[in-house]
C-alpha positions in Angstrom: 146.3 105.4 126.9 145.1 106.8 130.2 141.8 105.7 131.7 140.4 109.2 131.4 141.2 109.2 127.6 139.6 105.8 127.2 136.5 107.0 129.1 136.2 110.1 126.8 136.6 107.9 123.7 133.8 105.6 124.8 131.6 108.6 125.6 132.3 110.1 122.1 131.3 106.8 120.5 128.1 106.5 122.5 127.1 110.1 122.3 125.2 109.9 118.9 123.2 106.9 120.2 122.5 108.7 123.5 121.4 111.8 121.7 119.2 109.7 119.3 117.5 108.0 122.3 116.9 111.3 124.1 115.5 112.8 120.9 113.1 109.9 120.5 112.0 110.3 124.1 111.4 114.0 123.7 109.4 114.1 120.5 106.1 112.4 119.8 106.1 109.1 117.9 105.8 108.9 114.1 102.6 107.3 113.1 102.2 105.1 109.9 98.7 104.0 109.0 98.6 101.4 106.2 95.1 101.1 105.0 94.5 98.2 102.5 91.4 98.5 100.4 88.8 95.6 100.6 91.2 93.3 102.5 89.1 90.6 104.1 89.3 89.5 107.7 90.8 86.2 106.8 93.0 87.3 104.0 96.2 87.2 106.0 98.2 84.3 107.4 98.1 85.7 110.9 94.3 85.7 110.7 94.2 82.0 109.6 94.6 82.0 105.8 96.5 79.0 104.6 96.4 80.1 101.0 97.4 83.8 100.8 101.1 84.4 101.6 101.8 87.4 103.9 105.1 86.8 105.8 105.8 90.5 106.3 102.4 91.4 107.7 102.6 88.3 109.8 105.9 89.6 111.2 104.3 92.9 112.0 101.6 91.0 113.9 104.2 89.3 116.0 105.6 92.7 117.0 102.3 94.1 118.2 98.6 93.5 118.9 96.1 91.7 116.8 92.4 92.7 117.1 90.1 89.8 116.4 86.9 91.8 116.6 87.8 95.0 114.8 85.0 96.5 112.6 84.7 99.1 109.8 81.9 101.6 110.4 80.4 100.7 107.0 80.4 97.7 104.7 81.7 100.1 101.9 84.7 102.3 101.6 83.9 106.1 101.6 81.9 106.1 104.9 84.4 104.0 106.8 87.3 106.2 105.6 85.4 109.2 106.7 85.0 107.7 110.2 88.7 106.9 110.4 89.7 110.4 109.6 87.1 112.3 111.7 86.4 109.9 114.6 82.7 110.3 113.8 80.3 107.6 112.7 79.1 108.0 109.1 75.5 108.5 110.4 76.8 111.5 112.4 78.3 113.3 109.5 75.6 112.4 106.9 78.0 110.2 104.8 76.6 106.7 105.0 76.9 105.8 101.3 80.0 105.7 99.1 81.0 108.2 96.4 79.9 106.8 93.0 80.9 107.5 89.4 77.5 108.9 88.7 77.6 111.3 91.6 74.6 109.9 93.5 73.5 106.8 95.2 72.1 104.0 93.0 68.8 102.5 94.0 66.1 100.5 92.2 63.2 102.6 91.0 60.7 100.2 92.5 62.7 99.4 95.6 61.2 99.6 99.1 63.2 102.6 100.2 64.9 105.7 98.9 68.4 106.1 100.4 69.2 109.3 102.2 70.3 112.4 100.2 73.5 112.5 102.2 76.7 114.3 101.5 79.6 112.9 99.4 82.3 114.7 101.3 83.4 115.6 104.8 82.7 119.3 105.5 85.9 121.3 106.0 84.7 122.3 109.4 85.3 118.7 110.6 88.8 118.4 111.8 90.6 115.4 110.5 93.6 113.6 112.1 96.4 115.7 110.5 94.7 119.0 111.5 94.7 117.9 115.2 98.2 116.5 115.0 99.5 120.0 113.9 99.2 120.9 117.6 102.3 118.7 118.2 104.2 119.8 115.2 103.4 116.8 112.9 103.7 116.9 109.2 101.2 114.6 107.4 101.0 112.9 104.0 98.1 111.2 102.3 99.4 108.8 99.7 97.0 106.7 97.7 93.3 106.4 97.8 91.2 109.3 99.1 87.5 108.8 98.1 86.3 111.0 100.9 85.3 114.0 98.7 83.7 114.3 95.3 85.6 117.5 94.3 89.0 119.0 94.8 88.1 121.4 97.6 87.4 118.3 99.7 90.8 116.6 98.9 93.6 116.0 101.4 95.4 119.4 101.1 92.4 121.1 102.4 92.0 118.7 105.3 95.4 119.2 107.0 97.7 117.1 104.9 100.9 118.7 103.6 101.1 116.2 100.8 98.6 114.4 98.5 99.8 111.8 96.1 97.3 110.0 93.9 94.3 110.9 96.1 91.2 112.1 94.3 87.4 111.4 94.1 87.4 107.8 92.7 87.7 104.7 94.8 89.5 102.5 92.3 92.3 103.3 89.8 91.6 103.1 86.0 94.4 100.5 86.0 97.3 99.4 88.2 99.8 99.8 85.4 101.5 103.1 84.5 100.8 105.5 83.1 97.5 104.7 84.9 95.3 105.8 82.1 92.3 104.1 80.5 89.4 104.8 78.1 86.9 105.0 80.9 85.1 108.3 80.4 84.3 108.5 84.1 87.8 107.7 85.4 90.4 108.2 82.6 93.5 108.8 84.8 94.7 108.9 88.4 94.9 112.5 89.5 97.6 114.1 91.6 100.3 111.7 90.5 103.3 112.9 88.5 106.0 111.0 86.5 103.7 108.2 85.3 106.2 105.6 84.1 105.1 103.1 81.5 104.6 99.6 83.1 105.1 100.8 86.7 102.9 98.9 89.2 100.8 101.2 91.3 101.3 99.5 94.7 105.0 99.6 94.3 104.9 103.3 93.2 102.8 104.4 96.2 105.1 102.5 98.6 108.2 104.3 97.1 106.4 107.6 97.5 105.7 106.7 101.2 109.4 105.8 101.7 110.5 109.1 100.2 108.2 111.0 102.5 109.6 109.3 105.5 113.1 110.0 104.4 112.3 113.7 103.9 110.4 114.0 107.2 112.6 112.0 109.5 113.7 115.1 111.4 110.2 115.9 112.7 107.3 113.8 113.8 105.2 112.7 110.9 101.8 111.0 110.2 101.8 108.9 107.1 98.3 107.8 105.8 99.3 105.2 103.2 96.0 104.3 101.7 96.6 101.7 99.1 94.1 101.1 96.2 95.0 97.5 96.3 93.4 95.0 96.7 90.4 96.7 95.2 89.4 96.0 91.6 90.4 96.1 88.8 92.2 92.8 89.6 95.6 93.2 88.1 99.0 91.9 89.3 102.5 91.0 88.1 102.4 88.0 85.8 105.0 86.0 87.8 102.9 86.1 90.9 99.7 85.3 89.0 101.3 82.2 87.5 102.3 81.1 91.0 98.8 81.3 92.3 97.2 79.7 89.3 99.2 76.6 90.1 98.4 76.9 93.8 94.7 77.1 93.1 94.7 73.6 91.8 93.7 70.9 94.2 92.4 73.2 96.9 89.0 74.8 97.7 89.9 77.5 100.2 90.3 80.4 97.7 89.3 81.1 94.2 91.1 84.0 92.5 94.8 83.8 91.5 95.0 87.5 90.6 93.6 88.6 93.9 96.1 86.4 95.7 98.9 87.8 93.7 97.8 91.4 94.6 97.9 90.4 98.3 101.4 88.9 98.1 102.6 92.0 96.3 101.0 94.2 98.9 102.7 92.2 101.7 106.1 92.6 99.9 105.5 96.4 99.8 104.6 96.4 103.5 108.0 94.7 104.1 109.7 97.4 102.0 108.2 100.1 104.2 109.1 98.4 107.5 112.7 97.8 106.4 112.9 101.5 105.4 111.8 102.5 108.9 114.6 100.4 110.3 117.3 101.6 108.0 116.3 105.3 108.7 116.6 104.6 112.4 112.9 105.4 113.0 111.7 101.9 113.9 111.8 102.3 117.7 109.8 105.6 117.7 107.2 104.8 115.0 103.8 103.4 115.5 102.5 101.2 112.7 98.8 100.5 112.2 97.6 98.2 109.5 93.9 97.7 108.7 91.2 97.5 106.1 88.3 99.8 105.2 85.6 97.0 104.9 85.2 93.3 104.4 86.6 91.3 101.5 84.8 91.4 98.2 82.9 88.1 98.2 83.2 87.6 94.4 87.0 87.3 94.7 87.8 86.1 98.1 86.3 83.5 100.5 85.5 85.2 103.8 84.5 82.0 105.6 83.8 81.4 108.5 82.3 84.9 108.3 79.0 85.3 106.4 79.0 87.2 103.1 81.4 90.1 102.3 81.8 93.7 101.2 78.4 95.5 100.9 76.7 93.4 103.6 76.2 94.2 107.3 76.8 90.6 108.2 80.3 90.0 109.7 81.9 89.3 106.3 81.2 92.9 105.3 82.2 94.8 108.4 84.7 92.7 110.4 88.3 93.6 109.4 91.9 92.8 110.2 93.6 95.3 112.5 97.2 95.2 113.7 99.0 97.8 115.9 102.7 97.9 116.6 103.8 100.5 119.2 107.3 99.9 120.4 107.7 100.0 124.2 104.0 100.3 124.7 102.2 97.3 123.1 103.3 93.8 124.1 104.6 91.8 121.1 102.4 89.0 119.8 99.5 90.2 122.0 95.8 89.8 121.1 92.6 91.7 121.9 89.1 90.2 121.4 87.4 93.5 122.4 85.1 94.9 119.7 86.5 98.2 118.2 85.5 100.2 115.2 87.0 102.6 112.7 85.5 105.5 114.6 88.1 104.7 117.3 91.1 105.5 115.0 91.2 109.3 115.4 91.0 109.3 119.2 93.5 106.5 119.4 96.1 108.2 117.2 95.6 111.6 118.9 96.1 109.9 122.3 99.2 108.1 121.1 100.6 111.4 120.0 100.2 112.7 123.5 97.5 115.2 122.7 95.1 115.4 125.6 92.6 118.0 124.4 91.1 118.9 121.0 88.0 120.7 120.2 85.8 118.2 118.4 82.8 116.1 119.3 83.6 112.5 118.3 82.0 109.1 118.6 85.1 106.9 118.9 87.0 105.8 121.9 90.8 105.8 122.4 92.0 102.2 122.2 95.1 103.0 124.2 93.8 101.3 127.3 93.3 98.1 125.3 96.8 98.5 123.7 98.7 99.1 126.9 96.5 97.4 129.5 96.3 100.6 131.4 93.1 102.6 132.0 89.4 101.8 131.5 87.4 100.7 128.5 83.6 101.2 128.6 81.4 100.7 125.6 78.0 99.0 125.6 77.3 98.7 121.8 78.4 99.2 118.2 76.0 100.3 115.5 75.9 100.5 111.7 73.3 102.5 109.7 73.6 101.5 106.1 70.4 102.4 104.2 71.8 101.8 100.8 71.6 99.3 97.9 75.3 98.4 97.7 76.5 97.0 94.3 77.2 93.7 96.1 74.3 93.2 98.5 71.5 95.5 97.4 70.1 95.0 100.9 69.8 98.3 102.9 69.5 98.0 106.7 71.2 98.4 110.0 73.0 96.3 112.6 73.7 96.6 116.3 76.1 94.6 118.5 75.6 94.5 122.2 78.0 92.1 124.0 78.0 88.9 122.0 74.5 89.5 120.5 74.2 91.1 117.1 70.9 92.2 115.5 70.5 92.7 111.8 67.5 94.3 110.3 67.1 94.8 106.6 64.7 97.3 105.1 64.5 95.6 101.7 63.6 92.8 101.7 62.2 93.2 105.3 63.8 90.8 107.8 65.1 90.7 111.4 67.8 88.3 112.6 69.5 87.9 115.9 72.8 86.0 116.4 75.0 85.1 119.3 78.5 85.7 117.9 80.3 83.9 120.7 78.7 80.7 119.5 77.9 81.5 115.9 80.5 83.8 114.2 79.1 82.6 110.9 75.6 84.1 111.7 73.8 80.9 110.7 71.5 80.4 113.7 68.8 83.1 113.9 67.5 83.5 117.5 65.0 86.3 116.8 61.9 84.2 117.4 63.4 82.7 120.5 64.8 85.7 122.3 62.0 88.2 121.5 62.8 90.5 124.4 66.4 90.8 123.3 65.2 91.8 119.8 63.0 94.6 121.3 65.8 95.8 123.5 68.3 96.0 120.7 65.9 97.7 118.3 65.2 100.3 120.9 68.9 100.8 121.6 69.7 101.3 118.0 66.9 103.8 117.5 68.2 105.9 120.5 71.7 105.7 119.1 70.7 106.9 115.6 68.5 109.7 116.8 71.3 111.1 118.9 73.0 112.2 115.6 70.0 113.9 114.0 70.8 111.9 110.9 69.8 112.2 107.3 67.3 109.3 107.0 66.1 107.1 104.2 62.4 107.4 103.2 59.8 105.0 102.0 59.5 104.7 98.2 56.0 105.7 96.9 56.7 103.7 93.8 57.5 100.5 95.7 56.6 97.3 93.9 56.7 94.2 96.3 57.5 92.0 93.3 60.3 94.1 91.8 63.1 91.7 92.9 61.5 88.9 90.9 60.8 91.0 87.8 
């Protein structure tokens, strides 16, 4: 065979690969956002757990950046999810409390405050991530938990998503087992989910739906918002995994719930399924994968130590969350960032990653691309949380502000002020408020200025307040 024919043969063999690489360079990256419900900051091996087994998520961590000081914008789910999707803080959009089964915020009749009469949805005028991504030809799917609108007109299909599977008003499924029905009058069945097979496990089903979406959308850039119900209650998991962790619980004191541990391992297995599918579809090199949580771990089922408390609290255990970002060719593998970030930052980060430089929306978050790539500036002087609600877990409404390493926590009921230096005291055990009085004043003033910038819906004093109601 002549040299020219050999050369042509080699070119023909390489052409599909060359075309594929050129196509990947020309089109924006696919973006997969895996949001795990109620996953605690230390519930992963790569965050220090020696009890939970998460090899696939740990592998994802090794391929990208781990954030050690990532925060949710709220210690409960609905507000933090709204912040992810809009880039706005919950105080800015009047959505500081979570959607409840009774359609309003619960509070004690004799409590010190009355929570804000805020909204239980994001107004359609607010542009969510998929609506902005349409500029660059993305198709988007919301698969799993929604909980960002109390009625259908505020569901994903009216917020820029082309597909909504299993997303509706409730924050937890009636059960994790198909056909996903129960006798609960307030939540009898998962909506927007067809073909409910008997005995099918929900986390497995949602992952399969996500893989199907990627297969069908591989010819165009896509945004997959895979928002799992796991590891939220009800605690239900495959029997084989539960038995494994029942045995593992014996003789240790790190963790306390075998079913929760089994749900985490099943979740990790499903993350592995998704990542393998990206590879088999030839999408791995041009797909960004983000994995995070919507708030801290539920303290009744997982031990968040060294962090204080858990879901529902504005201490670190309620708002500090795991966050991993894999961005092939852009983010250095096995890298770490200790810079504080928050869920408000997700929209501007994703839009920036997609190459969109302009969009018409006033947002509160910052693009994390400078942190991810090491290029560009990052300027933020504080993070704030306004949570004037009696959560089911804490029942302690209040606010928090972090400036540098200092964090101030003020509760409205019962009244208290605490100041911590997180660089020395991540467990928030050493209250400095009576020692650093000027710092307390500075941070209180800074928080008030931040809050008033939003013209927020505020809580009010309760005229029926009984100072002894907590002991009654």
